[in-house]
C-alpha positions in Angstrom: 252.2 102.3 112.4 252.3 101.8 116.2 248.4 100.9 117.2 245.5 98.6 115.1 242.5 99.7 116.0 239.3 98.0 116.1 235.6 98.3 117.1 233.8 95.6 118.9 229.8 95.1 118.1 228.3 92.7 120.4 229.6 92.7 123.8 228.1 89.0 125.0 229.9 86.2 125.9 232.0 85.9 123.0 232.9 89.7 122.6 233.6 89.4 126.5 236.0 86.9 125.5 237.9 88.3 123.1 238.3 91.4 125.3 240.1 88.8 127.8 242.0 88.0 125.2 243.2 90.9 124.0 243.8 92.2 127.3 245.2 88.9 128.8 247.6 88.5 126.2 248.3 92.0 124.6 252.1 91.4 125.1 252.4 88.0 122.6 249.9 89.7 120.4 252.4 92.7 120.4 255.5 90.8 119.9 254.3 88.6 117.0 252.6 92.1 115.6 255.4 94.9 115.9 252.4 97.1 117.2 249.9 97.1 119.8 246.0 96.4 119.1 243.8 98.5 120.6 239.9 98.4 121.2 238.7 101.6 120.5 234.7 101.5 120.6 232.7 98.7 121.6 228.8 98.9 120.7 226.2 96.7 122.4 222.1 97.4 123.2 223.0 96.9 126.9 225.7 98.2 128.2 224.9 98.5 131.9 225.2 94.9 132.5 228.3 94.1 134.3 230.8 91.8 132.3 233.6 89.5 133.6 235.9 92.3 132.1 235.6 95.8 133.1 236.6 98.4 130.6 236.1 102.3 130.3 233.0 103.5 129.6 234.1 105.9 127.5 234.8 103.1 124.6 231.5 101.9 125.1 228.5 103.0 123.0 224.8 101.7 121.8 225.1 102.6 118.2 226.8 100.2 116.0 227.5 103.2 113.6 229.9 104.8 116.2 231.8 101.7 115.6 231.2 101.7 111.7 231.5 105.4 110.9 234.9 105.5 113.2 237.7 106.7 110.5 240.8 105.5 112.9 239.0 101.9 112.9 240.6 99.4 110.7 238.6 96.2 112.0 235.4 95.8 112.9 234.3 92.7 114.8 230.5 91.7 114.1 229.2 89.3 117.2 226.1 90.1 117.6 224.7 86.9 115.7 221.6 87.1 114.1 221.3 87.9 110.1 219.6 91.0 109.4 221.5 93.0 111.5 224.5 91.9 111.0 224.0 91.4 107.2 224.2 94.9 107.2 226.9 95.8 109.9 229.2 93.8 107.8 228.2 95.5 104.5 228.3 99.1 105.7 231.7 98.4 107.4 233.2 96.8 103.9 231.6 99.7 102.5 233.7 102.1 104.8 236.8 100.1 103.9 237.2 98.7 107.2 238.0 95.0 107.0 235.9 92.5 109.1 235.9 89.9 111.3 232.7 87.3 112.5 231.9 84.4 113.7 228.2 84.4 112.5 227.6 81.2 110.9 224.3 81.7 110.1 224.7 84.5 108.0 227.7 83.1 106.1 226.2 80.1 105.2 222.7 82.0 104.1 224.2 85.1 102.4 228.0 84.2 102.2 227.8 84.8 98.2 226.9 88.3 98.4 229.2 89.2 101.7 232.0 87.7 100.5 231.4 88.7 96.8 231.6 92.5 98.7 234.8 91.8 100.4 236.5 90.3 97.0 235.5 93.4 95.1 236.8 95.6 97.8 239.8 93.8 98.4 239.3 93.5 102.1 239.5 90.9 104.6 236.9 88.6 105.8 238.0 86.8 109.2 235.2 84.1 109.8 237.6 81.7 111.5 235.4 81.1 114.4 231.8 80.1 112.2 233.4 76.6 112.6 234.8 74.8 115.4 235.6 77.3 117.8 239.3 77.2 118.6 240.0 74.2 116.2 241.8 76.2 113.2 240.1 74.3 110.3 239.3 77.9 108.2 242.4 78.8 108.1 243.8 74.9 107.6 241.4 74.6 104.0 242.5 78.4 103.0 246.1 77.6 103.5 247.1 74.9 105.0 245.8 72.2 102.3 245.7 74.9 99.5 247.6 73.1 97.2 245.2 70.0 97.6 242.3 68.7 96.1 240.1 67.6 98.8 238.1 64.8 98.5 235.6 64.2 101.0 235.2 66.4 104.7 233.5 64.3 108.1 232.8 66.2 111.0 231.4 66.0 114.3 230.7 70.1 115.0 228.3 70.4 117.5 229.0 70.2 120.9 225.5 70.0 122.3 224.6 66.9 119.8 227.9 65.0 120.6 227.4 65.6 124.2 224.1 63.7 124.1 225.2 60.7 121.9 228.6 60.5 124.1 226.6 60.4 127.2 224.1 57.9 125.7 227.1 55.5 124.4 229.0 55.9 127.0 226.8 55.7 130.4 223.2 55.2 128.8 220.3 57.1 129.4 217.3 58.0 127.3 217.4 61.0 124.8 214.9 62.9 126.8 217.2 62.3 130.0 220.3 63.2 128.9 219.4 66.5 127.1 217.8 67.7 130.3 221.1 67.1 131.8 222.9 68.5 129.1 220.3 71.7 129.9 221.4 72.0 133.5 225.3 71.7 132.7 225.1 74.5 130.0 225.9 72.6 127.0 222.5 72.5 125.3 220.3 76.1 125.1 216.6 75.9 127.1 215.3 75.4 123.1 218.1 73.2 121.8 216.6 72.5 118.1 218.6 74.5 116.6 221.7 72.2 117.7 219.6 68.7 117.9 217.9 68.9 115.0 220.9 69.4 112.2 221.0 73.3 112.0 223.9 74.4 113.7 225.6 71.6 112.2 224.4 72.4 108.8 225.4 76.1 108.5 229.0 74.9 109.8 228.7 72.8 106.3 227.9 75.2 104.0 230.9 77.1 105.0 233.5 74.0 104.9 231.8 73.0 101.1 232.5 76.7 100.1 235.9 76.7 101.3 237.2 73.2 100.0 235.4 72.6 96.7 235.4 76.3 95.4 231.5 76.5 95.4 228.9 78.4 96.7 226.8 75.4 98.9 223.3 77.1 99.7 221.3 75.5 103.0 218.6 74.2 101.5 220.6 72.0 99.5 222.4 70.1 102.0 220.3 67.6 103.6 219.6 67.7 107.8 218.5 65.6 110.1 218.5 65.5 113.9 219.2 63.0 116.5 215.9 63.5 118.7 214.4 59.9 117.3 217.9 58.1 118.4 217.3 55.8 121.2 219.3 54.0 123.9 218.5 50.5 122.3 220.0 51.9 118.8 222.8 53.1 120.6 223.2 49.7 122.0 222.4 47.2 118.8 225.4 50.3 117.0 227.8 48.8 119.3 227.0 45.0 119.0 227.5 45.6 115.0 231.0 47.5 115.6 229.9 51.2 115.3 229.1 54.2 117.1 226.5 56.8 116.2 227.4 60.2 115.3 225.7 63.5 114.3 227.9 63.7 111.1 228.3 66.7 108.8 229.4 64.7 105.4 230.7 66.4 102.3 232.6 64.5 99.5 233.0 64.2 96.1 231.3 61.5 93.8 230.5 61.3 90.5 231.1 64.6 89.4 228.7 65.8 92.0 229.1 66.8 95.9 227.2 64.9 98.5 226.3 67.2 101.5 224.1 65.7 104.3 223.8 66.3 108.3 222.2 63.3 109.8 223.0 60.8 112.2 225.6 58.3 111.3 226.8 55.1 112.4 230.7 55.1 111.9 232.6 52.2 112.8 234.5 52.1 116.1 238.0 52.1 114.4 237.2 55.7 112.8 239.2 58.1 114.7 236.0 60.3 114.7 234.1 57.8 117.0 236.3 58.5 120.1 235.4 62.4 119.5 233.3 62.8 122.7 231.5 65.1 125.2 231.0 68.4 123.8 234.8 68.3 121.8 234.7 68.5 118.1 236.7 67.0 115.1 237.1 67.9 111.3 238.0 64.8 109.5 239.7 65.8 105.9 240.8 63.5 102.9 243.2 65.8 100.4 244.9 64.3 97.5 248.7 65.1 98.8 248.1 65.4 102.2 246.2 62.2 102.7 243.8 61.8 106.0 244.2 64.5 108.6 242.1 65.9 111.0 241.5 68.4 113.6 240.5 68.1 117.1 239.7 70.6 120.0 236.6 72.2 121.5 234.4 73.4 119.4 232.4 76.5 121.1 232.6 78.2 124.4 233.4 81.5 125.2 237.3 81.3 124.7 238.4 78.9 122.2 235.5 80.8 120.1 237.4 84.1 120.9 241.0 82.7 120.3 239.8 82.2 116.7 238.4 85.7 116.4 241.4 87.2 117.8 243.7 85.2 115.5 242.1 86.6 112.8 242.3 89.7 114.1 245.8 89.8 114.2 246.3 88.1 110.5 244.1 90.8 109.1 246.6 93.7 111.3 249.7 92.3 109.3 248.1 92.8 106.2 247.3 96.6 107.2 251.1 96.8 108.6 252.5 95.7 105.2 250.1 98.7 103.7 248.4 95.7 101.4 244.8 94.6 101.0 243.5 91.4 101.6 246.3 88.7 100.7 243.7 86.1 100.4 240.3 86.2 98.6 237.7 85.3 101.1 237.5 81.4 99.9 240.7 81.4 98.5 240.0 81.0 95.3 240.1 83.5 92.2 236.7 84.8 91.7 236.5 83.2 88.1 237.5 79.6 89.5 234.3 79.3 91.8 231.9 76.7 90.1 228.4 75.8 90.3 228.5 72.5 91.8 225.5 70.2 91.6 224.7 68.6 94.8 223.6 65.2 94.8 220.3 64.3 95.9 219.4 62.4 99.4 217.0 60.0 97.0 220.3 59.1 94.8 222.2 58.2 98.1 223.4 54.7 98.1 225.0 53.8 101.5 224.4 50.5 103.9 221.6 51.0 106.5 220.6 50.2 109.8 216.9 49.3 110.4 215.2 48.3 113.6 211.5 47.1 113.3 209.0 46.8 116.4 207.9 43.6 115.1 205.1 41.3 116.4 206.8 38.0 117.3 205.0 35.2 114.8 206.5 33.0 112.4 207.4 34.3 109.2 208.0 38.0 110.3 211.4 38.0 108.7 210.8 36.6 105.5 208.0 38.8 104.8 210.1 42.4 105.5 213.1 40.4 103.3 210.9 39.9 100.7 209.7 43.6 100.4 213.3 44.9 100.6 214.3 42.2 97.9 212.0 43.8 95.8 213.5 46.8 96.1 217.3 45.8 95.5 218.2 45.9 98.9 220.3 42.9 100.4 220.5 42.0 104.1 223.8 41.9 105.6 223.2 41.1 109.2 220.0 40.4 111.3 219.5 40.5 115.7 216.5 40.0 117.3 216.8 40.2 120.9 214.3 38.3 123.2 211.0 36.7 122.9 207.6 37.7 123.5 205.0 35.4 121.9 202.5 37.6 120.2 203.9 41.1 121.5 206.3 43.3 120.1 210.0 42.4 119.6 213.2 44.9 118.3 214.2 43.1 115.0 217.1 44.8 113.5 218.7 44.7 110.3 221.7 45.9 108.4 221.7 46.4 104.6 224.4 46.2 102.1 225.0 49.1 100.2 220.9 50.5 98.9 219.7 53.4 97.2 217.9 55.7 99.2 214.8 56.5 97.1 214.7 52.3 96.9 214.5 52.5 100.7 212.4 54.6 101.6 210.0 52.7 99.3 210.5 49.5 100.9 210.4 50.9 104.4 206.4 52.6 103.5 205.8 48.8 102.4 206.6 47.3 105.1 205.5 49.5 107.8 201.9 48.6 106.2 202.2 45.1 107.5 200.0 43.2 110.1 203.1 42.4 111.5 205.1 45.8 112.2 203.8 47.7 115.0 205.1 51.9 115.0 207.5 53.8 113.2 210.3 52.0 111.9 213.9 53.6 112.8 217.0 53.9 110.4 220.3 55.5 110.5 222.5 55.4 107.4 226.1 54.0 108.0 229.5 55.1 106.6 231.8 52.1 106.2 234.8 54.6 105.4 236.0 57.9 105.1 235.1 58.2 101.9 236.4 60.5 98.5 236.2 60.2 94.7 233.8 57.2 93.6 
């Protein structure tokens, strides 16, 4: 075979990047494969808009079916995003006997069981390296590089928008709203940033990592998700005083036969390798029982890093095609019978230390009243900071607890907020002291 022919559905930012990589690195790809990868058709709703790359009008179409039904196309690359239309494209492509590459994290985290199951039954490849971490090869690492390991925990900084905002607030100061607007001006945040700053994007990615790491299908609804919009400049400063940084963290780990699966602002020690991951960069920290602790770092989004991951999948699948074989690996690298339904631990059962910031009225006895309520819920205090004095006015009172049960912690906060010495809502952030693992 002298050519592997592919079809691209979705000619937006990432699709344009894929064309660039295939064109600019054509000789490298040919040297590694032993044959040429030919882009035979591109489907997009808008084929009139000018892109960074010029392609022949002969290969452009507005109908995705022209790609799916082309008998010469071996690999379909889906880059339209969204759920329903993308799902239809992928399943129809598989039915036609075509391998698929996608960057669609929202789809895979929602309908992964059906899509991966269909590909597995048909013996076809589905490449999804670009769905998590952009140019970071974390999917390949979990499927192949760490295949002999029992994965104990995964900690990820896997949303560049949220990480940029928190990094800027930490390193240069500034209110959340101000830094968000700056991120939007620079193109690091969307006009509607909710998907990124409220943790949804991170939860989609974490669901995929859980599937791979633990050999189970995690549902998005099982992942506790909380965003960063309540984090203030004051919290960032207090975190530093206690020896922590605040990151929007994706966390998955084995605990007592369950899997913890959560996304939320987290204080991590300054000495932890993830604390130095700043700006729009991503990183995934893994604790594996044989390899030990490893971390993958790089650009988690953007046209070319994401296109690099898409093209890596194209090359991997092309190697199988050239050998005349079906899929070398099942989508999750587990045999179908080995996939297990592992229970996700409820957030109420979580037990971690907490950072708490009260807006307290400055009068004698306030701390004793707060500590009394905490103590009645079996929550002990590790450290306390009170900044400034304003007799009769409000001041921030900051407490760090020892390990506390989430359900008791929330009850305690509700009770404390009814006290006449507390003004306004209480801010709290969970703390992760170490990289985790089996407990």
